[in-house]
C-alpha positions as CSV (number, residue, x, y, z in Angstrom):
1,G,84.5,25.2,24.6
2,K,84.1,22.5,27.1
3,A,84.1,18.9,26.0
4,T,81.4,17.8,28.5
5,L,78.2,19.6,29.7
6,D,76.9,19.6,33.2
7,R,73.2,18.5,33.8
8,R,71.9,22.1,33.8
9,E,73.5,23.1,30.5
10,A,72.4,19.8,28.9
11,A,68.8,20.4,30.0
12,I,68.9,24.0,28.6
13,L,70.3,22.7,25.3
14,I,67.6,20.0,25.0
15,Q,64.8,22.5,25.8
16,K,66.2,25.0,23.3
17,T,66.3,22.4,20.6
18,F,62.8,21.1,21.3
19,R,61.3,24.7,21.4
20,G,63.0,25.5,18.1
21,H,61.5,22.3,16.6
22,V,58.0,23.1,17.9
23,V,58.2,26.7,16.6
24,R,59.4,25.6,13.1
25,K,56.7,23.0,12.9
26,K,54.0,25.6,13.9
27,T,55.4,28.1,11.4
28,R,55.3,25.5,8.6
29,E,51.6,24.7,9.4
30,M,50.7,28.4,9.5
31,R,52.4,29.0,6.2
32,R,50.6,26.0,4.6
33,D,47.3,27.2,6.0
34,E,47.8,30.7,4.6
35,L,48.7,29.4,1.2
36,I,45.6,27.2,1.3
37,S,43.4,30.2,2.3
38,I,44.7,32.4,-0.6
39,G,44.3,29.5,-3.0
40,M,47.9,28.9,-3.9
41,V,47.9,25.3,-2.6
42,P,45.1,22.9,-2.8
43,K,43.6,21.8,0.5
44,E,44.6,18.4,1.7
45,K,41.8,16.0,1.8
46,G,41.6,13.9,4.9
47,K,39.1,11.3,6.1
48,D,37.6,13.9,8.4
49,D,37.1,16.5,5.7
50,P,33.4,17.8,6.1
51,L,33.1,18.5,2.3
52,D,34.2,14.9,1.5
53,K,31.7,13.6,4.1
54,A,28.9,15.8,2.7
55,D,29.6,14.6,-0.9
56,S,29.7,11.0,0.3
57,N,26.4,11.4,2.2
58,R,24.8,13.0,-0.9
59,L,25.9,10.2,-3.2
60,H,24.6,7.6,-0.6
61,R,21.2,9.4,-0.4
62,K,20.9,9.5,-4.2
63,L,21.7,5.8,-4.4
64,V,19.0,5.1,-1.7
65,Q,16.6,7.3,-3.5
66,K,17.2,5.5,-6.8
67,Q,16.7,2.1,-5.1
68,N,13.5,3.3,-3.3
69,E,12.1,4.7,-6.6
70,Q,12.8,1.4,-8.3
71,E,11.1,-0.5,-5.5
72,Y,8.1,1.9,-5.6
73,T,7.7,1.5,-9.3
74,E,7.8,-2.3,-9.1
75,A,5.4,-2.3,-6.2
76,L,3.0,0.0,-8.1
77,V,3.0,-2.4,-11.1
78,T,2.4,-5.3,-8.8
79,V,-0.5,-3.6,-7.0
80,K,-2.1,-2.6,-10.3
81,K,-1.8,-6.2,-11.6
82,K,-3.2,-7.6,-8.4
83,L,-6.0,-5.1,-8.4
84,F,-6.9,-5.9,-12.0
85,D,-6.7,-9.6,-11.4
86,Q,-8.7,-9.6,-8.2
87,E,-11.2,-6.8,-8.6
88,G,-11.3,-6.4,-12.4
89,P,-14.0,-9.0,-12.9
90,Q,-16.2,-7.5,-10.1
91,I,-15.8,-4.1,-11.6
92,K,-16.8,-5.4,-15.1
93,D,-19.8,-7.1,-13.6
94,K,-20.9,-3.9,-11.8
95,I,-20.5,-1.8,-15.0
96,K,-22.5,-4.4,-17.0
97,E,-25.3,-4.3,-14.3
98,D,-25.3,-0.5,-14.3
99,I,-25.8,-0.5,-18.1
100,R,-28.6,-3.1,-17.9
101,Q,-30.3,-1.0,-15.2
102,W,-30.0,2.1,-17.5
103,F,-31.6,0.2,-20.4
104,V,-34.4,-0.9,-18.0
105,R,-35.0,2.6,-16.7
106,Q,-34.9,4.1,-20.2
107,T,-37.4,1.5,-21.4
108,E,-39.7,2.1,-18.5
109,D,-39.4,6.0,-18.8
110,T,-39.8,6.2,-22.6
111,G,-41.8,3.1,-23.3
112,K,-39.3,2.0,-26.0
113,F,-35.9,0.3,-26.0
114,P,-33.2,3.0,-26.1
115,V,-30.5,3.2,-28.7
116,Y,-27.0,2.6,-27.2
117,P,-25.0,5.8,-27.5
118,S,-22.4,5.7,-30.3
119,A,-18.6,6.0,-29.7
120,E,-18.7,9.5,-31.1
121,E,-21.4,10.4,-28.6
122,G,-19.3,9.1,-25.8
123,G,-20.7,5.5,-25.6
124,S,-21.4,4.3,-22.1
125,L,-20.1,7.5,-20.7
126,H,-23.5,9.0,-21.3
127,I,-25.1,6.2,-19.3
128,F,-23.0,7.0,-16.3
129,D,-22.7,10.7,-16.7
130,P,-25.6,11.9,-19.0
131,P,-25.3,15.2,-20.8
132,P,-27.6,18.0,-19.5
133,S,-31.0,17.9,-21.2
134,A,-32.0,20.8,-23.4
135,P,-34.2,23.2,-21.6
136,N,-37.8,23.4,-22.8
137,T,-38.5,27.0,-23.9
């Protein structure tokens, strides 16, 4: 053969080599994709893999849920304590007053001082929610 190539032959040789390279690369990718699809080769995990992103998002959501649950539990305890400290004495006074009023009403209605219901009978529960009276037959 010739020792030197003219421009046209050199361009054809470069194009042929480049086209061969592109076709071989595409063939390797197609073969790899086919092997992945039939399960013979594990899928390459890239940073743009949607399954990895979904797993990462799920783990992040679970972490945020755990933090929110902890904050909620702490806030609930704080609110209960605050409610007990601030309104507990007022509620106790209201209950005491309701019991006093019950004793006064019972004394006025029956003419005698009532017996406080025992714990077995429900205690002060009967004062606030009296049992139905027995029908007169």
